[in-house]
Every structure is written in C-alpha cells, then in structure tokens.
N, C-alpha and C positions, 0 to 999 in steps of 0.2 A: 301846315304839316301834311305831307303826302304819304298816306299809309299804303303799304304794299299788301296785296291779298296774301292770306296765309296759304302756303303750299298744301295741297291735298295729300294727306298721309295714306299710303296704300298699305293695307294689312294683308299679308300673304298667309293664307290658312290652308293647311293640309287636312284632308278627311279621308280615312280609310274606307274602302267599299262597304265593309260590314257596318260601319257607323253611318254611312250615307243613307242606308235604308231607313234609319230612324227607329225609334222605339215609342210605341203608343203608351201614354200614361193618362189616366182619368182621375188621378188623385195625387195630391202632393201634401206631404206632412212636413211642417216647418218647426224646427227647434233652434234655440239660440243661446249663446252665452255673451259675455261682455266683449268677446273678441272674434266671434264667428257665428255664422248662420249655417245650419245643416238643412238641406232640402232633400227629402227622400221622395223620389218620383216612383209611384206605384201604379198598379193596375188592379182594379176590382172587377171581377167577372161574376155574372149571375150564377147562382148555384154553388159557388165556392165559399167556404166558411170564412176566409180571410183574404185580405189584399196581399199582393206580393210586391216587395220593393224591387225595382228594376235598376235603379241607379241612385247613388247618393252623391250629392254635390255639396262641397263645403266651401263657403265663401266668406270673405271679410265683410264687415258691415258696409264699408265704402263700396265694395263691388256689388253688394245687394242693392244699395241705393242707386248705383248706375244702371243695374238691371231693371229696377222699378221704373226709372225714367225712360229707358229704352222701350220697355213694354208699353208704357203710357203713350209714347210717341207713335209706336207702331199700331196700337189699338186705334188711335185717332185716324191714322192713314187708312186702316182697314175699314173703319166705319164710314169714312168719307167716300170710299169706293163701293162698299157692299151694304151699307146700312148698319143701324145700331145692333149691337150684340145683345140679345135678350137672354137673361138668366132667369129661368122659371123657378128654380128652387134655390134657396140659400145654401151655402156650403154647410156641411154638417155630416152626420153619420151616413154610411153607405146607403141606407134606405132612401135618403134624399137625393141620390144621384140617378134615380130612375130604376134602381134595382130593388128587389125585395130582399131584406136581410134574411139570412138562413134562420130557421127556427130550430132551437136546440131543445 
C-alpha cells in the first residue's frame, strides 16, 4: 500500500495592530467546570494592592488539552535552543513572584 503524504493545512490568521503589540501577563488564574476552563491573564505590579485581569479566555476542555500539548512541544523546542527554563519559586501567592505583598 502506497500512502500519500498528508497535505499541509495552511491557517490564515488575522491580527489587528493593537493586538499585535501583545499584553504582558505575569499571573494566570484558572477555574473550570465540567464543560469549560476559564483562564484569567493578569498582571501583578509591585506596590499595588491587587492584580488586574487583562484578558479572560474561555476554552473547552478539549482545546485546553490541545493548548497544553502545544505548550509542551514549544517548551521542548525553546529549551533545546536556549537551555532549560529555571523556575526559582513555586507558583503561589504574589509574594512568591518576586514582589513583596503590600502590608495592610
């Protein structure tokens, strides 16, 4: 049996200039139900009492799994090129992100 190579699917993506600039996030909050995941991308800044959510992304569990696989694949490629990504602190409260939590 002679298998034909699968054709490469081209994905045409449009990005508006204001989105192309990107948004920096150093914190992601994750919640889920049986049918969806909610990812709140936020930014925590030193001296401010709370983080600000910049974008909320709602995804199906299947798409979150595909995202996880894509991230794993890209992390492997990144580390092969630039070296192992070191995480000095475990994820947790803002004080563990290198900032000092505000004193109330």
